[in-house]
TORKOLDO-278857 format. One line per 8 residues: number of its first residue (from 1); their letters; for each residue x, y, z of C-alpha. Coordinates in steps of 0.1 Angstrom, whole numbers, plus 5000, padded with zeros to 4 digits. Example, Ala and Ser with C-alpha at 12.3 -4.5 7.8 and 13.67 -1.06 7.14 Angstrom:
2
1 = AS = 5123/4955/5078  5137/4989/5071;
! end
This chain:
272
1 = XXXXXXXX = 1852/3896/1714  1849/3912/1748  1861/3949/1745  1884/3945/1776  1900/3914/1762  1904/3931/1728  1920/3961/1743  1943/3939/1764;
9 = XXXXXXXX = 1954/3921/1732  1959/3954/1714  1982/3968/1741  2002/3935/1742  2007/3935/1705  2016/3972/1704  2043/3968/1730  2057/3936/1715;
17 = XXXXXXXX = 2057/3953/1680  2081/3980/1692  2107/3954/1704  2103/3932/1673  2108/3960/1648  2135/3976/1669  2155/3943/1668  2155/3946/1630;
25 = XXXXXXXX = 2167/3982/1628  2202/3976/1641  2216/3944/1624  2250/3949/1642  2233/3941/1675  2221/3907/1661  2257/3899/1649  2272/3909/1682;
33 = XXXXXXXX = 2247/3892/1703  2250/3860/1683  2287/3858/1673  2301/3863/1708  2280/3837/1726  2287/3813/1697  2324/3817/1702  2321/3806/1738;
41 = XXXXXXXX = 2300/3777/1729  2324/3766/1701  2353/3769/1725  2337/3746/1751  2327/3721/1724  2363/3719/1712  2374/3714/1748  2350/3685/1754;
49 = XXXXXXXX = 2360/3669/1721  2397/3672/1729  2390/3654/1762  2371/3627/1743  2340/3633/1764  2308/3614/1754  2291/3629/1723  2260/3641/1743;
57 = XXXXXXXX = 2282/3666/1762  2287/3685/1730  2249/3688/1727  2247/3699/1763  2270/3728/1756  2251/3738/1724  2217/3736/1742  2232/3756/1771;
65 = XXXXXXXX = 2243/3783/1746  2208/3785/1731  2192/3789/1765  2219/3814/1775  2204/3839/1750  2171/3837/1767  2186/3841/1802  2207/3871/1791;
73 = XXXXXXXX = 2176/3887/1775  2156/3882/1807  2185/3896/1829  2193/3927/1809  2165/3934/1784  2136/3926/1807  2153/3935/1840  2163/3970/1829;
81 = XXXXXXXX = 2134/3978/1807  2114/4000/1830  2145/4019/1840  2154/4025/1803  2118/4036/1797  2122/4061/1825  2155/4075/1812  2140/4080/1777;
89 = XXXXXXXX = 2108/4096/1790  2084/4069/1779  2074/4057/1813  2054/4088/1821  2033/4082/1790  2028/4046/1800  2015/4055/1834  1992/4082/1820;
97 = XXXXXXXX = 1976/4059/1795  1946/4040/1809  1959/4006/1799  1962/3973/1818  1997/3970/1832  1998/3932/1828  1993/3937/1791  2023/3961/1790;
105 = XXXXXXXX = 2044/3935/1808  2032/3907/1785  2041/3927/1754  2076/3933/1768  2080/3896/1774  2067/3885/1740  2090/3910/1723  2119/3897/1744;
113 = XXXXXXXX = 2112/3861/1735  2112/3870/1697  2145/3889/1700  2162/3861/1719  2147/3834/1697  2163/3848/1665  2197/3847/1682  2191/3813/1697;
121 = XXXXXXXX = 2180/3799/1664  2212/3811/1647  2234/3796/1674  2214/3763/1672  2215/3760/1634  2252/3769/1630  2262/3746/1658  2242/3717/1645;
129 = XXXXXXXX = 2257/3717/1611  2292/3727/1622  2296/3702/1650  2273/3675/1635  2252/3671/1666  2227/3642/1667  2194/3645/1686  2175/3615/1700;
137 = XXXXXXXX = 2142/3632/1708  2116/3606/1716  2091/3629/1733  2088/3661/1712  2056/3673/1728  2071/3669/1763  2102/3689/1751  2079/3716/1737;
145 = XXXXXXXX = 2059/3717/1770  2091/3720/1790  2105/3748/1768  2072/3767/1770  2070/3764/1808  2107/3775/1811  2100/3806/1790  2069/3814/1810;
153 = XXXXXXXX = 2088/3811/1843  2119/3829/1830  2100/3859/1816  2077/3860/1846  2109/3863/1866  2121/3890/1843  2088/3910/1846  2092/3908/1883;
161 = XXXXXXXX = 2127/3919/1886  2122/3948/1861  2101/3966/1887  2126/3958/1915  2156/3969/1894  2138/4000/1884  2135/4011/1920  2172/4004/1926;
169 = XXXXXXXX = 2184/4030/1902  2215/4030/1880  2236/4010/1904  2218/3979/1895  2239/3977/1863  2269/3967/1885  2248/3941/1903  2236/3926/1870;
177 = XXXXXXXX = 2272/3923/1858  2283/3907/1890  2254/3882/1889  2259/3870/1854  2287/3845/1858  2274/3830/1891  2240/3826/1875  2257/3809/1845;
185 = XXXXXXXX = 2274/3785/1868  2244/3777/1890  2222/3774/1859  2244/3745/1846  2245/3761/1811  2276/3741/1801  2274/3710/1823  2248/3687/1839;
193 = XXXXXXXX = 2236/3704/1871  2236/3671/1889  2274/3672/1890  2272/3701/1915  2257/3678/1941  2220/3673/1949  2218/3701/1976  2235/3727/1954;
201 = XXXXXXXX = 2215/3716/1924  2183/3719/1943  2192/3754/1956  2201/3765/1920  2169/3750/1906  2148/3769/1932  2163/3802/1921  2168/3800/1883;
209 = XXXXXXXX = 2141/3786/1860  2166/3777/1833  2183/3752/1857  2154/3728/1856  2144/3737/1821  2178/3729/1807  2181/3697/1828  2147/3684/1815;
217 = XXXXXXXX = 2154/3693/1779  2188/3676/1780  2172/3644/1793  2146/3645/1766  2166/3657/1736  2197/3635/1742  2181/3606/1760  2204/3613/1790;
225 = XXXXXXXX = 2181/3606/1820  2209/3591/1840  2225/3625/1841  2194/3643/1851  2186/3660/1884  2149/3651/1885  2128/3633/1859  2114/3657/1832;
233 = XXXXXXXX = 2078/3653/1842  2085/3665/1878  2106/3694/1865  2078/3704/1841  2054/3706/1871  2078/3727/1891  2084/3750/1862  2046/3756/1859;
241 = XXXXXXXX = 2044/3764/1896  2074/3788/1892  2057/3805/1862  2025/3811/1880  2043/3825/1911  2065/3848/1890  2037/3861/1868  2017/3869/1899;
249 = XXXXXXXX = 2046/3886/1916  2053/3907/1884  2018/3921/1884  2020/3928/1921  2054/3945/1918  2044/3968/1889  2012/3978/1908  2033/3985/1940;
257 = XXXXXXXX = 2058/4005/1920  2031/4026/1905  2014/4031/1939  2047/4043/1954  2053/4066/1925  2019/4082/1927  2022/4086/1965  2057/4103/1964;
265 = XXXXXXXX = 2056/4118/1930  2091/4106/1921  2086/4077/1898  2094/4096/1866  2120/4120/1879  2153/4116/1861  2184/4109/1881  2212/4134/1880;
! end
């Protein structure tokens, strides 16, 4: 193996390892991050059933709850990662180490996917057996491709905003909290995005990768193409384009952040 590729892989695995092991050291986080989202999912499922909505709407809610864990991981865990690294003093060591920055970002993303996936799997399994959800998946490979493209776009977006949020300082926590509920609404986590109207749905899909990812997965998994915004194949193509754009922007943003820090000498200064 090429030494550069080998070193890139080693950095990626090392950074992902920290997040994977860290997730196992505090079991209470797993319970809190899983139980609370499941309660909101269960509440909405019961509302739909009380209204005698079509059975697929129950599945829409559960799938939205599963994807919500990845969205929350991107918005908080990925978005604030570099700022937390600065506060704990690790960022200085990262910048002094002659390692490829994209490998660092990729390791962060892979670790984040693992952490979110454990929580998502628990929500999915409990919901499936508790609410007796039936899936009608006729194209499993297409569903896998859509999910993978959604994760690539989502964590590409997370790697981009982590640099931007880092430069914004502590005040970004308030912005993240304010953005969470609007993003849940525009992402269509608990209802078909098409019901917002084509113009609003198009605007949301252009901003949030999970909007198109969820829409495509619902069409495939529950055979509900009549409720879809666009056909799954088109949405898959758009997600791939978004993933490429966000990954490129993430590498550029981290490079720009490092350049500004070296120029002004303030990148690793703790805020008072």
